[in-house]
C-alpha positions as CSV (number, residue, x, y, z in Angstrom):
1,M,-200.9,89.5,128.0
2,P,-197.2,90.4,128.0
3,E,-195.9,93.4,125.9
4,S,-194.4,92.6,122.6
5,A,-190.9,93.7,121.8
6,Y,-192.4,96.4,119.4
7,E,-194.7,97.7,122.1
8,S,-191.8,97.8,124.6
9,L,-189.6,99.7,122.2
10,V,-192.3,102.3,121.5
11,R,-193.2,102.7,125.1
12,R,-189.5,103.3,125.8
13,T,-189.5,106.2,123.3
14,Y,-192.4,107.8,125.1
15,R,-190.6,107.5,128.5
16,D,-187.4,109.0,126.9
17,F,-189.5,111.9,125.5
18,E,-191.2,112.5,128.8
19,S,-187.8,112.5,130.6
20,G,-186.7,115.4,128.4
21,D,-183.5,113.7,127.3
22,L,-184.2,113.6,123.6
23,D,-180.7,112.2,122.9
24,L,-181.9,108.9,124.3
25,L,-184.5,108.7,121.5
26,A,-181.7,108.7,118.9
27,V,-180.7,105.2,120.1
28,V,-184.0,103.7,118.9
29,M,-184.1,105.5,115.5
30,A,-182.7,104.2,112.3
31,K,-180.4,106.5,110.4
32,E,-183.0,106.7,107.7
33,V,-186.0,107.4,110.0
34,V,-188.7,109.6,108.5
35,W,-191.4,111.4,110.6
36,H,-194.6,112.5,108.8
37,E,-196.4,115.4,110.6
38,P,-199.7,116.3,109.0
39,G,-201.3,119.7,108.5
40,R,-200.4,123.2,107.4
41,S,-198.8,124.6,110.5
42,S,-195.2,125.6,110.7
43,L,-194.5,122.2,112.2
44,A,-196.1,120.1,109.4
45,G,-193.9,118.2,107.0
46,D,-191.5,115.3,106.7
47,Y,-188.5,115.1,109.0
48,K,-185.7,112.9,107.8
49,G,-183.0,111.4,109.9
50,P,-182.6,111.4,113.7
51,E,-181.4,115.0,113.9
52,E,-184.4,116.4,112.1
53,V,-186.8,114.3,114.1
54,L,-185.2,115.2,117.4
55,G,-185.3,118.9,116.3
56,F,-189.0,118.6,115.6
57,L,-189.7,116.9,118.9
58,G,-187.7,119.6,120.7
59,E,-189.7,122.3,119.0
60,L,-192.9,120.9,120.5
61,R,-191.5,121.5,124.0
62,T,-189.7,124.8,123.2
63,R,-192.6,126.5,121.5
64,T,-194.9,125.6,124.4
65,G,-192.4,126.5,127.2
66,G,-192.2,122.9,128.2
67,T,-196.0,122.4,128.5
68,F,-196.4,119.9,125.6
69,K,-197.3,116.5,127.1
70,I,-198.3,113.2,125.7
71,E,-200.6,110.7,127.5
72,V,-200.4,107.2,126.0
73,L,-204.0,105.9,125.9
74,D,-203.2,102.5,124.2
75,V,-200.6,100.7,122.2
76,L,-201.5,98.2,119.5
77,S,-198.6,96.2,118.1
78,E,-197.8,93.4,115.7
79,P,-194.5,92.4,114.1
80,E,-192.7,95.5,112.7
81,R,-195.4,97.9,113.7
82,A,-196.9,99.6,116.7
83,V,-199.7,102.2,116.8
84,V,-200.0,104.5,119.8
85,L,-203.3,106.2,120.6
86,Q,-202.3,109.3,122.5
87,R,-203.7,112.5,123.9
88,E,-201.6,115.6,123.3
89,T,-201.9,118.7,125.6
90,A,-200.1,122.0,125.8
91,T,-200.6,125.7,126.4
92,K,-199.0,128.7,124.8
93,D,-200.0,132.3,124.3
94,Q,-203.2,131.7,126.4
95,K,-204.3,129.0,124.0
96,G,-204.8,125.3,124.9
97,L,-204.2,122.2,122.9
98,D,-206.0,119.0,123.7
99,V,-206.1,116.6,120.8
100,I,-206.2,112.8,120.2
101,A,-203.7,111.3,117.7
102,A,-202.8,107.9,116.4
103,V,-199.1,107.5,115.8
104,D,-198.0,104.7,113.5
105,F,-194.5,103.4,114.1
106,E,-192.7,101.1,111.7
107,V,-189.9,99.2,113.3
108,H,-187.2,97.2,111.4
109,N,-184.2,95.5,112.9
110,G,-185.0,96.9,116.4
111,K,-185.0,100.5,115.1
112,I,-187.9,103.0,114.3
113,T,-187.8,103.6,110.6
114,E,-190.9,105.6,109.9
115,V,-193.5,107.5,112.0
116,T,-196.8,108.8,110.6
117,V,-199.1,110.9,112.8
118,Y,-202.9,111.0,112.3
119,H,-204.6,113.8,114.3
120,H,-208.2,113.4,115.2
121,D,-208.4,117.2,114.8
122,T,-205.7,118.4,112.4
123,Y,-207.4,121.8,112.2
124,G,-207.3,122.2,115.9
125,F,-203.6,121.2,116.0
126,D,-202.8,123.6,113.2
127,E,-204.8,126.4,114.9
128,F,-202.8,125.9,118.1
129,W,-199.6,126.6,116.2
130,A,-201.1,129.2,113.9
131,D,-199.4,132.3,115.3
132,D,-195.9,130.8,115.0
133,P,-193.5,132.5,112.6
134,G,-194.0,131.3,109.0
135,D,-197.7,130.5,109.3
136,E,-198.7,133.9,107.9
137,K,-196.8,133.1,104.7
138,D,-198.5,129.8,104.6
139,M,-202.0,131.4,104.8
140,D,-201.0,133.9,102.1
141,D,-199.9,131.0,99.9
142,I,-203.3,129.3,100.4
143,E,-205.3,132.4,99.6
144,S,-203.1,133.0,96.5
145,E,-203.7,129.4,95.3
146,L,-207.4,129.7,95.9
147,E,-207.5,133.0,94.0
148,C,-205.7,131.4,91.0
149,S,-207.9,128.3,91.1
150,T,-211.1,130.5,91.1
151,R,-209.9,132.5,88.1
152,E,-208.9,129.4,86.2
153,A,-212.3,127.9,86.9
154,G,-213.9,131.0,85.3
155,L,-215.5,132.2,88.5
156,G,-213.8,135.6,88.6
157,S,-212.0,136.7,91.6
158,L,-212.7,136.2,95.3
159,P,-214.7,138.9,97.2
């Protein structure tokens, strides 16, 4: 079965990422592209526009000393959409990352307009990035929210 145009476009983005030339990726992104990265790590959030998306993708490589790799396991496509099942691996600070993700690409007028990532193990992904700057503040915020919720529920304070 021949590749669809949507599958070809998405496979091209992976080849461009693997080559290390992230500027090539900008060619296939719409000006209003949005990337949704799940979790609570310092990398989680929404990235809007090609510059922010490329900055995020560059951080994956930079923070791992270039060890962040993606293996495409399968690509499912239909008009205006392609879903990539992928394996992400990396090492940093003597920790290893090995997670499976589904990445949903929306494509309109030949450009990627939205990307949503679904990690099989979001906690594992977050843990891998946990010692990055900014994560300590995130954990303090979570603990503070939990403390407030506990008091509001009339359960007293946390031990």
